[in-house]
C-alpha positions in Angstrom: 0.0 0.0 0.0 2.8 2.4 0.8 4.4 1.7 -2.5 1.2 2.8 -4.3 1.1 6.1 -2.3 4.7 6.8 -3.0 4.2 6.1 -6.7 1.3 8.4 -6.8 3.3 11.2 -5.1 6.2 10.7 -7.6 3.7 11.0 -10.5 2.5 14.3 -9.1 6.0 15.7 -8.9 7.3 14.7 -12.4 10.1 16.7 -13.9 9.9 19.6 -16.2 13.5 19.4 -17.3 16.2 16.8 -17.4 17.2 17.6 -13.8 15.3 16.8 -10.7 12.2 18.6 -9.4 12.5 21.6 -7.1 12.8 20.9 -3.4 9.7 23.0 -2.8 7.7 20.9 -5.3 8.8 17.7 -3.7 8.1 19.0 -0.2 4.6 20.1 -1.2 3.8 16.8 -2.8 5.1 14.9 0.2 3.0 17.1 2.6 -0.1 16.6 0.5 0.5 12.8 0.6 0.8 12.9 4.4 -2.4 14.9 4.7 -4.3 12.5 2.5 -2.8 9.4 4.1 -2.0 10.2 7.8 -1.1 6.6 8.6 2.2 7.0 6.6 3.9 8.4 9.7 2.9 5.4 11.7 4.8 2.8 9.7 8.5 2.1 9.3 9.8 3.2 5.9 12.2 0.3 5.5 11.6 -3.2 4.4 11.8 -6.1 6.9 14.9 -8.3 6.7 14.4 -12.0 7.2 17.4 -14.3 7.9 17.3 -18.0 7.7 17.2 -19.7 11.1 20.5 -21.4 10.5 22.2 -18.1 9.5 20.8 -16.3 12.5 21.8 -19.1 14.9 25.3 -19.2 13.4 25.8 -15.5 13.7 24.7 -15.6 17.4 27.1 -18.4 18.3 30.2 -17.0 16.6 
């Protein structure tokens, strides 16, 4: 779900030239996204990392 919100925000920003969008435009789009989806601030932005049990046990024992 977060991926869809981020993608929609990036579509709003776009770029007018070959360079990146202005910081104000990016900030405005991010703020509008947070206003529309207030739950964004409640979740971690990273992805979970899963280690295999054997790998985890081995790293703890060494």
